[in-house]
PQR file with spaces between the fields and no chain letter, atoms N, CA, C, O and H, PARSE charges and radii, in Angstrom:
ATOM       1  N    MET     1       5.880  -28.529    5.182 -0.4000 1.5000
ATOM       2  CA   MET     1       5.378  -27.732    4.004 -0.0000 2.0000
ATOM       3  C    MET     1       4.151  -26.905    4.366  0.5500 1.7000
ATOM       4  O    MET     1       4.088  -25.737    3.982 -0.5500 1.4000
ATOM       5  N    ASN     2       3.167  -27.455    5.089 -0.4000 1.5000
ATOM       6  CA   ASN     2       2.051  -27.031    5.433 -0.0000 2.0000
ATOM       7  C    ASN     2       2.192  -25.607    6.252  0.5500 1.7000
ATOM       8  O    ASN     2       1.522  -24.605    6.003 -0.5500 1.4000
ATOM       9  H    ASN     2       3.218  -28.403    5.401  0.4000 1.0000
ATOM      10  N    ARG     3       3.052  -25.701    7.130 -0.4000 1.5000
ATOM      11  CA   ARG     3       3.212  -24.327    8.037 -0.0000 2.0000
ATOM      12  C    ARG     3       3.763  -23.273    7.139  0.5500 1.7000
ATOM      13  O    ARG     3       3.345  -22.130    7.318 -0.5500 1.4000
ATOM      14  H    ARG     3       3.597  -26.515    7.332  0.4000 1.0000
ATOM      15  N    ILE     4       4.705  -23.502    6.128 -0.4000 1.5000
ATOM      16  CA   ILE     4       5.288  -22.579    5.181 -0.0000 2.0000
ATOM      17  C    ILE     4       4.156  -22.138    4.424  0.5500 1.7000
ATOM      18  O    ILE     4       3.946  -20.928    4.519 -0.5500 1.4000
ATOM      19  H    ILE     4       5.045  -24.431    5.982  0.4000 1.0000
ATOM      20  N    LYS     5       3.329  -22.817    3.662 -0.4000 1.5000
ATOM      21  CA   LYS     5       2.058  -22.477    3.015 -0.0000 2.0000
ATOM      22  C    LYS     5       1.315  -21.501    3.930  0.5500 1.7000
ATOM      23  O    LYS     5       1.209  -20.333    3.556 -0.5500 1.4000
ATOM      24  H    LYS     5       3.500  -23.799    3.584  0.4000 1.0000
ATOM      25  N    ALA     6       0.774  -21.900    5.141 -0.4000 1.5000
ATOM      26  CA   ALA     6       0.059  -21.226    6.120 -0.0000 2.0000
ATOM      27  C    ALA     6       0.623  -19.928    6.408  0.5500 1.7000
ATOM      28  O    ALA     6      -0.091  -18.925    6.407 -0.5500 1.4000
ATOM      29  H    ALA     6       0.860  -22.849    5.444  0.4000 1.0000
ATOM      30  N    PHE     7       2.007  -19.881    6.684 -0.4000 1.5000
ATOM      31  CA   PHE     7       2.737  -18.580    6.651 -0.0000 2.0000
ATOM      32  C    PHE     7       2.689  -17.558    5.691  0.5500 1.7000
ATOM      33  O    PHE     7       2.564  -16.356    5.925 -0.5500 1.4000
ATOM      34  H    PHE     7       2.586  -20.696    6.684  0.4000 1.0000
ATOM      35  N    GLY     8       2.813  -18.193    4.416 -0.4000 1.5000
ATOM      36  CA   GLY     8       2.688  -17.444    3.340 -0.0000 2.0000
ATOM      37  C    GLY     8       1.248  -16.789    2.983  0.5500 1.7000
ATOM      38  O    GLY     8       1.077  -15.656    2.533 -0.5500 1.4000
ATOM      39  H    GLY     8       2.914  -19.170    4.226  0.4000 1.0000
ATOM      40  N    ALA     9       0.250  -17.752    3.282 -0.4000 1.5000
ATOM      41  CA   ALA     9      -1.235  -17.188    3.050 -0.0000 2.0000
ATOM      42  C    ALA     9      -1.394  -16.110    4.144  0.5500 1.7000
ATOM      43  O    ALA     9      -2.052  -15.116    3.837 -0.5500 1.4000
ATOM      44  H    ALA     9       0.390  -18.672    3.648  0.4000 1.0000
ATOM      45  N    PHE    10      -0.876  -16.189    5.368 -0.4000 1.5000
ATOM      46  CA   PHE    10      -1.187  -15.426    6.494 -0.0000 2.0000
ATOM      47  C    PHE    10      -0.568  -13.803    5.850  0.5500 1.7000
ATOM      48  O    PHE    10      -1.242  -12.774    5.808 -0.5500 1.4000
ATOM      49  H    PHE    10      -0.341  -16.996    5.618  0.4000 1.0000
ATOM      50  N    TRP    11       0.672  -13.928    5.458 -0.4000 1.5000
ATOM      51  CA   TRP    11       1.243  -12.651    5.078 -0.0000 2.0000
ATOM      52  C    TRP    11       0.511  -12.029    3.872  0.5500 1.7000
ATOM      53  O    TRP    11       0.377  -10.807    3.817 -0.5500 1.4000
ATOM      54  H    TRP    11       1.221  -14.763    5.492  0.4000 1.0000
ATOM      55  N    TYR    12      -0.033  -12.953    2.766 -0.4000 1.5000
ATOM      56  CA   TYR    12      -0.579  -12.433    1.688 -0.0000 2.0000
ATOM      57  C    TYR    12      -1.941  -11.774    2.014  0.5500 1.7000
ATOM      58  O    TYR    12      -2.378  -10.838    1.345 -0.5500 1.4000
ATOM      59  H    TYR    12       0.076  -13.946    2.811  0.4000 1.0000
ATOM      60  N    ASP    13      -2.480  -12.217    2.894 -0.4000 1.5000
ATOM      61  CA   ASP    13      -3.892  -11.924    3.417 -0.0000 2.0000
ATOM      62  C    ASP    13      -3.769  -10.641    4.306  0.5500 1.7000
ATOM      63  O    ASP    13      -4.644   -9.775    4.330 -0.5500 1.4000
ATOM      64  H    ASP    13      -2.124  -12.977    3.438  0.4000 1.0000
ATOM      65  N    PHE    14      -2.752  -10.594    4.945 -0.4000 1.5000
ATOM      66  CA   PHE    14      -2.457   -9.431    5.881 -0.0000 2.0000
ATOM      67  C    PHE    14      -2.037   -8.132    5.127  0.5500 1.7000
ATOM      68  O    PHE    14      -2.485   -7.038    5.469 -0.5500 1.4000
ATOM      69  H    PHE    14      -2.041  -11.297    4.925  0.4000 1.0000
ATOM      70  N    VAL    15      -1.112   -8.291    4.029 -0.4000 1.5000
ATOM      71  CA   VAL    15      -0.627   -7.336    3.015 -0.0000 2.0000
ATOM      72  C    VAL    15      -1.516   -6.802    2.174  0.5500 1.7000
ATOM      73  O    VAL    15      -1.772   -5.601    2.090 -0.5500 1.4000
ATOM      74  H    VAL    15      -0.748   -9.179    3.751  0.4000 1.0000
ATOM      75  N    ILE    16      -2.043   -7.758    1.484 -0.4000 1.5000
ATOM      76  CA   ILE    16      -2.805   -7.494    0.136 -0.0000 2.0000
ATOM      77  C    ILE    16      -4.351   -7.470    0.726  0.5500 1.7000
ATOM      78  O    ILE    16      -5.131   -6.678    0.196 -0.5500 1.4000
ATOM      79  H    ILE    16      -1.834   -8.734    1.553  0.4000 1.0000
ATOM      80  N    GLY    17      -4.744   -8.176    1.631 -0.4000 1.5000
ATOM      81  CA   GLY    17      -6.307   -8.075    2.389 -0.0000 2.0000
ATOM      82  C    GLY    17      -7.252   -8.095    0.974  0.5500 1.7000
ATOM      83  O    GLY    17      -7.031   -8.694   -0.079 -0.5500 1.4000
ATOM      84  H    GLY    17      -4.111   -8.819    2.061  0.4000 1.0000
ATOM      85  N    ASP    18      -8.201   -7.356    1.287 -0.4000 1.5000
ATOM      86  CA   ASP    18      -9.276   -7.286    0.139 -0.0000 2.0000
ATOM      87  C    ASP    18      -8.841   -6.461   -1.103  0.5500 1.7000
ATOM      88  O    ASP    18      -9.444   -6.692   -2.151 -0.5500 1.4000
ATOM      89  H    ASP    18      -8.381   -6.869    2.142  0.4000 1.0000
ATOM      90  N    ASP    19      -7.967   -5.628   -1.100 -0.4000 1.5000
ATOM      91  CA   ASP    19      -7.835   -4.784   -2.206 -0.0000 2.0000
ATOM      92  C    ASP    19      -6.362   -4.681   -2.604  0.5500 1.7000
ATOM      93  O    ASP    19      -5.578   -4.001   -1.941 -0.5500 1.4000
ATOM      94  H    ASP    19      -7.477   -5.440   -0.248  0.4000 1.0000
ATOM      95  N    TRP    20      -6.041   -5.278   -3.554 -0.4000 1.5000
ATOM      96  CA   TRP    20      -4.397   -5.513   -3.943 -0.0000 2.0000
ATOM      97  C    TRP    20      -4.017   -4.096   -4.560  0.5500 1.7000
ATOM      98  O    TRP    20      -2.831   -3.776   -4.481 -0.5500 1.4000
ATOM      99  H    TRP    20      -6.678   -5.831   -4.092  0.4000 1.0000
ATOM     100  N    GLN    21      -4.953   -3.171   -5.199 -0.4000 1.5000
ATOM     101  CA   GLN    21      -4.655   -1.919   -5.777 -0.0000 2.0000
ATOM     102  C    GLN    21      -4.110   -0.969   -4.570  0.5500 1.7000
ATOM     103  O    GLN    21      -3.059   -0.333   -4.650 -0.5500 1.4000
ATOM     104  H    GLN    21      -5.917   -3.431   -5.264  0.4000 1.0000
ATOM     105  N    VAL    22      -4.908   -0.966   -3.531 -0.4000 1.5000
ATOM     106  CA   VAL    22      -4.369   -0.112   -2.367 -0.0000 2.0000
ATOM     107  C    VAL    22      -3.014   -0.623   -1.932  0.5500 1.7000
ATOM     108  O    VAL    22      -2.093    0.190   -1.853 -0.5500 1.4000
ATOM     109  H    VAL    22      -5.762   -1.483   -3.466  0.4000 1.0000
ATOM     110  N    ALA    23      -2.803   -1.926   -1.637 -0.4000 1.5000
ATOM     111  CA   ALA    23      -1.456   -2.337   -1.293 -0.0000 2.0000
ATOM     112  C    ALA    23      -0.417   -1.916   -2.385  0.5500 1.7000
ATOM     113  O    ALA    23       0.691   -1.499   -2.046 -0.5500 1.4000
ATOM     114  H    ALA    23      -3.551   -2.586   -1.701  0.4000 1.0000
ATOM     115  N    ALA    24      -0.766   -2.023   -3.635 -0.4000 1.5000
ATOM     116  CA   ALA    24       0.185   -1.547   -4.705 -0.0000 2.0000
ATOM     117  C    ALA    24       0.403   -0.110   -4.558  0.5500 1.7000
ATOM     118  O    ALA    24       1.525    0.384   -4.667 -0.5500 1.4000
ATOM     119  H    ALA    24      -1.666   -2.361   -3.910  0.4000 1.0000
ATOM     120  N    LEU    25      -0.628    0.555   -4.316 -0.4000 1.5000
ATOM     121  CA   LEU    25      -0.352    2.015   -4.160 -0.0000 2.0000
ATOM     122  C    LEU    25       0.533    2.501   -2.965  0.5500 1.7000
ATOM     123  O    LEU    25       1.166    3.557   -2.980 -0.5500 1.4000
ATOM     124  H    LEU    25      -1.539    0.154   -4.227  0.4000 1.0000
ATOM     125  N    VAL    26       0.508    1.706   -2.040 -0.4000 1.5000
ATOM     126  CA   VAL    26       1.367    1.947   -0.679 -0.0000 2.0000
ATOM     127  C    VAL    26       2.816    1.651   -0.929  0.5500 1.7000
ATOM     128  O    VAL    26       3.773    2.353   -0.604 -0.5500 1.4000
ATOM     129  H    VAL    26      -0.006    0.848   -2.027  0.4000 1.0000
ATOM     130  N    VAL    27       2.825    0.490   -1.562 -0.4000 1.5000
ATOM     131  CA   VAL    27       4.106   -0.231   -2.062 -0.0000 2.0000
ATOM     132  C    VAL    27       4.942    0.916   -2.969  0.5500 1.7000
ATOM     133  O    VAL    27       6.090    1.307   -2.756 -0.5500 1.4000
ATOM     134  H    VAL    27       2.047   -0.080   -1.826  0.4000 1.0000
ATOM     135  N    ALA    28       4.098    1.309   -3.963 -0.4000 1.5000
ATOM     136  CA   ALA    28       4.684    2.473   -4.640 -0.0000 2.0000
ATOM     137  C    ALA    28       5.239    3.450   -3.960  0.5500 1.7000
ATOM     138  O    ALA    28       6.419    3.755   -4.128 -0.5500 1.4000
ATOM     139  H    ALA    28       3.166    0.992   -4.136  0.4000 1.0000
ATOM     140  N    GLY    29       4.371    4.116   -3.025 -0.4000 1.5000
ATOM     141  CA   GLY    29       4.702    5.159   -2.111 -0.0000 2.0000
ATOM     142  C    GLY    29       5.958    5.027   -1.254  0.5500 1.7000
ATOM     143  O    GLY    29       6.720    5.962   -1.006 -0.5500 1.4000
ATOM     144  H    GLY    29       3.411    3.868   -2.889  0.4000 1.0000
ATOM     145  N    LEU    30       6.114    3.618   -0.776 -0.4000 1.5000
ATOM     146  CA   LEU    30       7.209    3.359    0.036 -0.0000 2.0000
ATOM     147  C    LEU    30       8.561    3.585   -0.871  0.5500 1.7000
ATOM     148  O    LEU    30       9.576    4.187   -0.520 -0.5500 1.4000
ATOM     149  H    LEU    30       5.495    2.859   -0.977  0.4000 1.0000
ATOM     150  N    GLY    31       8.284    2.890   -2.239 -0.4000 1.5000
ATOM     151  CA   GLY    31       9.509    2.902   -3.042 -0.0000 2.0000
ATOM     152  C    GLY    31      10.016    4.475   -3.491  0.5500 1.7000
ATOM     153  O    GLY    31      11.170    4.903   -3.506 -0.5500 1.4000
ATOM     154  H    GLY    31       7.459    2.402   -2.524  0.4000 1.0000
ATOM     155  N    LEU    32       8.929    5.086   -3.800 -0.4000 1.5000
ATOM     156  CA   LEU    32       9.128    6.638   -4.034 -0.0000 2.0000
ATOM     157  C    LEU    32       9.867    7.322   -2.942  0.5500 1.7000
ATOM     158  O    LEU    32      10.892    7.994   -3.054 -0.5500 1.4000
ATOM     159  H    LEU    32       7.991    4.738   -3.788  0.4000 1.0000
ATOM     160  N    THR    33       9.175    7.043   -1.844 -0.4000 1.5000
ATOM     161  CA   THR    33       9.959    7.759   -0.521 -0.0000 2.0000
ATOM     162  C    THR    33      11.349    7.441   -0.601  0.5500 1.7000
ATOM     163  O    THR    33      12.226    8.299   -0.707 -0.5500 1.4000
ATOM     164  H    THR    33       8.342    6.497   -1.753  0.4000 1.0000
ATOM     165  N    ALA    34      11.575    6.074   -0.544 -0.4000 1.5000
ATOM     166  CA   ALA    34      12.994    5.602   -0.535 -0.0000 2.0000
ATOM     167  C    ALA    34      13.768    6.246   -1.665  0.5500 1.7000
ATOM     168  O    ALA    34      14.862    6.706   -1.339 -0.5500 1.4000
ATOM     169  H    ALA    34      10.863    5.378   -0.458  0.4000 1.0000
ATOM     170  N    ILE    35      13.428    6.359   -2.855 -0.4000 1.5000
ATOM     171  CA   ILE    35      14.316    6.877   -3.926 -0.0000 2.0000
ATOM     172  C    ILE    35      14.493    8.311   -3.528  0.5500 1.7000
ATOM     173  O    ILE    35      15.585    8.877   -3.579 -0.5500 1.4000
ATOM     174  H    ILE    35      12.539    5.985   -3.120  0.4000 1.0000
ATOM     175  N    CYS    36      13.417    8.862   -3.142 -0.4000 1.5000
ATOM     176  CA   CYS    36      13.700   10.351   -2.945 -0.0000 2.0000
ATOM     177  C    CYS    36      14.713   10.658   -1.923  0.5500 1.7000
ATOM     178  O    CYS    36      15.644   11.455   -2.042 -0.5500 1.4000
ATOM     179  H    CYS    36      12.530    8.402   -3.100  0.4000 1.0000
ATOM     180  N    ALA    37      14.406    9.892   -0.856 -0.4000 1.5000
ATOM     181  CA   ALA    37      15.325    9.907    0.402 -0.0000 2.0000
ATOM     182  C    ALA    37      16.785    9.536    0.176  0.5500 1.7000
ATOM     183  O    ALA    37      17.657   10.281    0.622 -0.5500 1.4000
ATOM     184  H    ALA    37      13.650    9.245   -0.759  0.4000 1.0000
ATOM     185  N    HIS    38      17.070    8.545   -0.419 -0.4000 1.5000
ATOM     186  CA   HIS    38      18.407    7.973   -0.652 -0.0000 2.0000
ATOM     187  C    HIS    38      19.096    8.322   -1.936  0.5500 1.7000
ATOM     188  O    HIS    38      20.318    8.476   -1.918 -0.5500 1.4000
ATOM     189  H    HIS    38      16.361    7.939   -0.782  0.4000 1.0000
ATOM     190  N    ALA    39      18.468    8.449   -2.966 -0.4000 1.5000
ATOM     191  CA   ALA    39      19.041    8.857   -4.360 -0.0000 2.0000
ATOM     192  C    ALA    39      18.978   10.210   -4.425  0.5500 1.7000
ATOM     193  O    ALA    39      20.025   10.813   -4.660 -0.5500 1.4000
ATOM     194  H    ALA    39      17.476    8.324   -2.980  0.4000 1.0000
ATOM     195  N    ALA    40      17.963   10.818   -4.265 -0.4000 1.5000
ATOM     196  CA   ALA    40      17.810   12.512   -4.350 -0.0000 2.0000
ATOM     197  C    ALA    40      18.442   13.209   -3.302  0.5500 1.7000
ATOM     198  O    ALA    40      18.976   14.302   -3.492 -0.5500 1.4000
ATOM     199  H    ALA    40      17.113   10.328   -4.074  0.4000 1.0000
ATOM     200  N    GLY    41      18.411   12.536   -1.997 -0.4000 1.5000
ATOM     201  CA   GLY    41      18.792   13.345   -0.833 -0.0000 2.0000
ATOM     202  C    GLY    41      17.781   14.212   -0.317  0.5500 1.7000
ATOM     203  O    GLY    41      17.996   15.101    0.507 -0.5500 1.4000
ATOM     204  H    GLY    41      17.978   11.648   -1.843  0.4000 1.0000
ATOM     205  N    ILE    42      16.731   13.948   -0.792 -0.4000 1.5000
ATOM     206  CA   ILE    42      15.339   14.793   -0.395 -0.0000 2.0000
ATOM     207  C    ILE    42      14.586   14.459    0.868  0.5500 1.7000
ATOM     208  O    ILE    42      14.179   13.298    0.873 -0.5500 1.4000
ATOM     209  H    ILE    42      16.556   13.226   -1.461  0.4000 1.0000
ATOM     210  N    ASN    43      14.328   15.083    1.814 -0.4000 1.5000
ATOM     211  CA   ASN    43      13.509   14.896    3.134 -0.0000 2.0000
ATOM     212  C    ASN    43      12.409   14.491    2.734  0.5500 1.7000
ATOM     213  O    ASN    43      11.633   15.433    2.576 -0.5500 1.4000
ATOM     214  H    ASN    43      14.659   16.027    1.810  0.4000 1.0000
ATOM     215  N    ALA    44      11.898   13.326    2.449 -0.4000 1.5000
ATOM     216  CA   ALA    44      10.735   12.923    1.765 -0.0000 2.0000
ATOM     217  C    ALA    44       9.713   12.103    2.953  0.5500 1.7000
ATOM     218  O    ALA    44       8.875   11.264    2.621 -0.5500 1.4000
ATOM     219  H    ALA    44      12.529   12.561    2.578  0.4000 1.0000
ATOM     220  N    TRP    45       9.925   12.456    4.145 -0.4000 1.5000
ATOM     221  CA   TRP    45       9.015   11.810    5.139 -0.0000 2.0000
ATOM     222  C    TRP    45       7.725   11.911    4.865  0.5500 1.7000
ATOM     223  O    TRP    45       7.038   10.917    5.100 -0.5500 1.4000
ATOM     224  H    TRP    45      10.606   13.137    4.415  0.4000 1.0000
ATOM     225  N    TRP    46       7.153   12.978    4.371 -0.4000 1.5000
ATOM     226  CA   TRP    46       5.855   13.661    4.072 -0.0000 2.0000
ATOM     227  C    TRP    46       5.176   12.721    2.867  0.5500 1.7000
ATOM     228  O    TRP    46       3.979   12.431    2.866 -0.5500 1.4000
ATOM     229  H    TRP    46       7.712   13.786    4.180  0.4000 1.0000
ATOM     230  N    LEU    47       5.928   12.381    2.056 -0.4000 1.5000
ATOM     231  CA   LEU    47       5.461   11.717    0.853 -0.0000 2.0000
ATOM     232  C    LEU    47       4.756   10.329    1.023  0.5500 1.7000
ATOM     233  O    LEU    47       3.837   10.101    0.237 -0.5500 1.4000
ATOM     234  H    LEU    47       6.899   12.617    2.057  0.4000 1.0000
ATOM     235  N    LEU    48       5.058    9.412    1.916 -0.4000 1.5000
ATOM     236  CA   LEU    48       4.441    8.278    2.392 -0.0000 2.0000
ATOM     237  C    LEU    48       2.845    8.490    2.903  0.5500 1.7000
ATOM     238  O    LEU    48       1.890    7.842    2.473 -0.5500 1.4000
ATOM     239  H    LEU    48       5.804    9.598    2.556  0.4000 1.0000
ATOM     240  N    PRO    49       2.785    9.597    3.964 -0.5600 1.5000
ATOM     241  CA   PRO    49       1.318    9.579    4.340  0.2800 2.0000
ATOM     242  C    PRO    49       0.530   10.246    3.318  0.5500 1.7000
ATOM     243  O    PRO    49      -0.673   10.018    3.439 -0.5500 1.4000
ATOM     244  N    LEU    50       0.887   11.103    2.216 -0.4000 1.5000
ATOM     245  CA   LEU    50       0.176   11.347    1.058 -0.0000 2.0000
ATOM     246  C    LEU    50      -0.258   10.360    0.424  0.5500 1.7000
ATOM     247  O    LEU    50      -1.457   10.323    0.149 -0.5500 1.4000
ATOM     248  H    LEU    50       1.865   11.289    2.117  0.4000 1.0000
ATOM     249  N    PHE    51       0.600    9.325    0.040 -0.4000 1.5000
ATOM     250  CA   PHE    51       0.322    8.205   -0.793 -0.0000 2.0000
ATOM     251  C    PHE    51      -0.909    7.404    0.109  0.5500 1.7000
ATOM     252  O    PHE    51      -1.928    7.016   -0.463 -0.5500 1.4000
ATOM     253  H    PHE    51       1.574    9.354    0.263  0.4000 1.0000
ATOM     254  N    VAL    52      -0.712    7.220    1.462 -0.4000 1.5000
ATOM     255  CA   VAL    52      -1.604    6.481    2.147 -0.0000 2.0000
ATOM     256  C    VAL    52      -3.041    7.142    2.284  0.5500 1.7000
ATOM     257  O    VAL    52      -4.056    6.449    2.216 -0.5500 1.4000
ATOM     258  H    VAL    52       0.115    7.535    1.927  0.4000 1.0000
ATOM     259  N    PHE    53      -3.075    8.365    2.459 -0.4000 1.5000
ATOM     260  CA   PHE    53      -4.355    9.011    2.528 -0.0000 2.0000
ATOM     261  C    PHE    53      -4.959    9.031    1.117  0.5500 1.7000
ATOM     262  O    PHE    53      -6.182    9.009    0.973 -0.5500 1.4000
ATOM     263  H    PHE    53      -2.250    8.928    2.514  0.4000 1.0000
ATOM     264  N    ALA    54      -4.104    9.075    0.060 -0.4000 1.5000
ATOM     265  CA   ALA    54      -4.838    9.022   -1.289 -0.0000 2.0000
ATOM     266  C    ALA    54      -5.493    7.657   -1.674  0.5500 1.7000
ATOM     267  O    ALA    54      -6.555    7.568   -2.289 -0.5500 1.4000
ATOM     268  H    ALA    54      -3.111    9.093    0.177  0.4000 1.0000
ATOM     269  N    ALA    55      -4.677    6.516   -1.206 -0.4000 1.5000
ATOM     270  CA   ALA    55      -5.152    5.324   -1.388 -0.0000 2.0000
ATOM     271  C    ALA    55      -6.415    5.004   -0.561  0.5500 1.7000
ATOM     272  O    ALA    55      -7.269    4.250   -1.029 -0.5500 1.4000
ATOM     273  H    ALA    55      -3.814    6.588   -0.706  0.4000 1.0000
ATOM     274  N    LEU    56      -6.549    5.554    0.642 -0.4000 1.5000
ATOM     275  CA   LEU    56      -7.685    5.611    1.557 -0.0000 2.0000
ATOM     276  C    LEU    56      -8.909    6.212    0.946  0.5500 1.7000
ATOM     277  O    LEU    56     -10.028    5.699    0.969 -0.5500 1.4000
ATOM     278  H    LEU    56      -5.855    6.166    1.022  0.4000 1.0000
ATOM     279  N    GLY    57      -8.551    7.467    0.344 -0.4000 1.5000
ATOM     280  CA   GLY    57      -9.822    8.349   -0.350 -0.0000 2.0000
ATOM     281  C    GLY    57     -10.159    7.493   -1.640  0.5500 1.7000
ATOM     282  O    GLY    57     -11.331    7.238   -1.914 -0.5500 1.4000
ATOM     283  H    GLY    57      -7.642    7.884    0.326  0.4000 1.0000
ATOM     284  N    TRP    58      -9.087    7.046   -2.441 -0.4000 1.5000
ATOM     285  CA   TRP    58      -9.677    6.183   -3.587 -0.0000 2.0000
ATOM     286  C    TRP    58     -10.307    5.009   -3.266  0.5500 1.7000
ATOM     287  O    TRP    58     -11.277    4.717   -3.966 -0.5500 1.4000
ATOM     288  H    TRP    58      -8.134    7.253   -2.218  0.4000 1.0000
ATOM     289  N    SER    59      -9.971    4.202   -2.309 -0.4000 1.5000
ATOM     290  CA   SER    59     -10.712    3.100   -1.734 -0.0000 2.0000
ATOM     291  C    SER    59     -12.095    3.343   -1.432  0.5500 1.7000
ATOM     292  O    SER    59     -12.996    2.634   -1.882 -0.5500 1.4000
ATOM     293  H    SER    59      -9.183    4.439   -1.740  0.4000 1.0000
ATOM     294  N    LEU    60     -12.292    4.387   -0.635 -0.4000 1.5000
ATOM     295  CA   LEU    60     -13.510    4.724   -0.027 -0.0000 2.0000
ATOM     296  C    LEU    60     -14.635    5.256   -1.213  0.5500 1.7000
ATOM     297  O    LEU    60     -15.842    5.016   -1.252 -0.5500 1.4000
ATOM     298  H    LEU    60     -11.561    4.963   -0.270  0.4000 1.0000
ATOM     299  N    HIS    61     -13.782    6.084   -2.184 -0.4000 1.5000
ATOM     300  CA   HIS    61     -14.551    6.477   -3.456 -0.0000 2.0000
ATOM     301  C    HIS    61     -15.226    5.364   -4.288  0.5500 1.7000
ATOM     302  O    HIS    61     -16.344    5.428   -4.799 -0.5500 1.4000
ATOM     303  H    HIS    61     -12.802    6.279   -2.152  0.4000 1.0000
ATOM     304  N    ARG    62     -14.336    4.310   -4.337 -0.4000 1.5000
ATOM     305  CA   ARG    62     -14.615    3.038   -5.051 -0.0000 2.0000
ATOM     306  C    ARG    62     -15.891    2.364   -4.439  0.5500 1.7000
ATOM     307  O    ARG    62     -16.889    2.008   -5.067 -0.5500 1.4000
ATOM     308  H    ARG    62     -13.428    4.258   -3.922  0.4000 1.0000
ATOM     309  N    ALA    63     -15.658    2.252   -3.037 -0.4000 1.5000
ATOM     310  CA   ALA    63     -16.746    1.764   -2.368 -0.0000 2.0000
ATOM     311  C    ALA    63     -17.963    2.253   -2.434  0.5500 1.7000
ATOM     312  O    ALA    63     -18.963    1.606   -2.745 -0.5500 1.4000
ATOM     313  H    ALA    63     -14.848    2.541   -2.527  0.4000 1.0000
ATOM     314  N    ALA    64     -17.920    3.512   -2.119 -0.4000 1.5000
ATOM     315  CA   ALA    64     -19.260    4.339   -2.189 -0.0000 2.0000
ATOM     316  C    ALA    64     -19.809    4.324   -3.666  0.5500 1.7000
ATOM     317  O    ALA    64     -21.027    4.316   -3.845 -0.5500 1.4000
ATOM     318  H    ALA    64     -17.108    4.038   -1.866  0.4000 1.0000
ATOM     319  N    LYS    65     -19.142    4.322   -4.471 -0.4000 1.5000
ATOM     320  CA   LYS    65     -19.569    4.160   -5.971 -0.0000 2.0000
ATOM     321  C    LYS    65     -20.180    3.035   -6.282  0.5500 1.7000
ATOM     322  O    LYS    65     -21.155    3.102   -7.031 -0.5500 1.4000
ATOM     323  H    LYS    65     -18.153    4.329   -4.325  0.4000 1.0000
ATOM     324  N    SER    66     -19.684    1.597   -5.710 -0.4000 1.5000
ATOM     325  CA   SER    66     -20.436    0.561   -5.961 -0.0000 2.0000
ATOM     326  C    SER    66     -21.589    0.293   -5.149  0.5500 1.7000
ATOM     327  O    SER    66     -22.237   -0.726   -5.389 -0.5500 1.4000
ATOM     328  H    SER    66     -18.892    1.543   -5.102  0.4000 1.0000
ATOM     329  N    MET    67     -21.941    1.075   -4.206 -0.4000 1.5000
ATOM     330  CA   MET    67     -23.035    0.844   -3.142 -0.0000 2.0000
ATOM     331  C    MET    67     -24.224    1.728   -3.876  0.5500 1.7000
ATOM     332  O    MET    67     -25.365    1.609   -3.429 -0.5500 1.4000
ATOM     333  H    MET    67     -21.415    1.902   -4.010  0.4000 1.0000
ATOM     334  N    LYS    68     -23.983    2.610   -4.988 -0.4000 1.5000
ATOM     335  CA   LYS    68     -25.124    3.207   -5.645 -0.0000 2.0000
ATOM     336  C    LYS    68     -26.175    2.317   -6.403  0.5500 1.7000
ATOM     337  O    LYS    68     -27.142    2.841   -6.958 -0.5500 1.4000
ATOM     338  H    LYS    68     -23.056    2.707   -5.351  0.4000 1.0000
């Protein structure tokens, strides 16, 4: 059971890391990209990089704001 717990803790720390909100935004981007690509038939490869860059900008903005 210790190994399973350590494995879960590793993946939680790897995916969530320090900021769960950025991870949630990236997961939302993955979901929206999948919905657009499969359900709507849209070529949506460009949508995920937009979500990632938006998450990065938002995270940097919050970090810079907290340093003031």
